[in-house]
N, C-alpha and C positions, 0 to 999 in steps of 0.2 A: 405603320403596321402595328397591330394590336398584339400584345403579349398573351399567350395562352396560359401562362403560369402566374397570373396575377392573383396574389394571396390577399385576402382581406386582413386588415390590421388585427382583428380579433383572433383570427386563426393563427397568425404569426405569434401573437402574444401568448396564446394557449400552448403553442409548441415550445416557446422559450420557457414558460413556467414549468412545463413537464420536464424539460431538459434539466433545469436547475434542481427540481425535486429529485430526479434520478441521481444526479451528481451528489447532492447532499446526502441521500440515503447511502450511497457507496462510501462517501467520506466518513460518515458516522459509523458504519459497519467496520471499516478499516481501523478507525481510531479506537473503537471499543475492543477490537481484536488485539491490536498492538498493546493497549493498556493491560489487557488480561494476560498476554504473553509476558509483559514486564512484571506483573504481579506474581505469576507462577515461576519466574526465573529469579525472583528476589532482586530485581533491578530497580534502583531508586528512580524517582521522578517519572512515574508512569503517566502523569498528566501531560508530559511532553507530546504524547500521541495526538493530542488535539491541536497542536500548533504546527503549521507548516514549517519546514526546515528543521525545527527541533524534533519532529518525529523521525527524521532521518538520523539525527544524533542519537535518539533513543534506540533505534534499530542497531546502530553501531555499538552502543553500550550493551545491549542484550547479547549481541553476537561476540562481544569481547574483542572487538577490532579497534585499532587505533583511530582516534578522531581525524587524523590527517587523511584517512580514506575518503572523507567527505569531498575533498578536492578532486579525488579520482572520479567521483560520481558526476562531476561537472564536465568530464571529457567524453565526447561522443565515442561510442563503441566500447570504450573501456568501462563505462558505467554499466553496461549490460553484464559484463563479466563480474564486476565488483558486487552488483546487487545480487547476482546468483550466489556468489561466495558468502555474502552476508546472510541471505536467507537459508543457505545450507548450514551455517553456523547456528542460526536461530533454531532451526529444526533439531540440530544435535543437542542444543541446550535444553530443548523440551523433551529429549529422549526419543526422538523420532529419527527415522533414516534420513541421511543427508540429501537423498534424491528429492525430498519434498522441496528443497530450495530451487531445484531445476524447474519444478512445476510453475514457478512464478513467471516464466517466459512463455508458458503455454496458455493460449486464450481459454477462458472459462475457468481453468484450473487456478489461475492467478486470483480469482475471486473466492474460490473454495479454500485454498491453502491457508490464508491467515485465520480463517474461522476454525479450520481443523486444528491448527497448531494452538489456538487459543482455548478452545472449548473441549478438546479431547483430554483424556486422562494420561 
């Protein structure tokens, strides 16, 4: 039996390249936003935003939360609550209402929120 979903290797390669480009764009956007937030809150080591895992440490530093909260981020379901609390504290450090932290669990808003916190006055 012949498959009707037979993709040519070139098409699959193109899809994968586009996927990685989109992921890279979002990663760069998030890193720049987090670095700018660190700069505006006078948090040291803003370059941590570019390194996986260290960017979470940077978020905890910006939010002025203890570093042991990183371990809580490894626990399923607990990590959702912790990341909301961290983003609420980051929003408060930027002088914004804390409900902006809750926006990080809302699809599409979780793309807008870091940029808003980073580039607004």
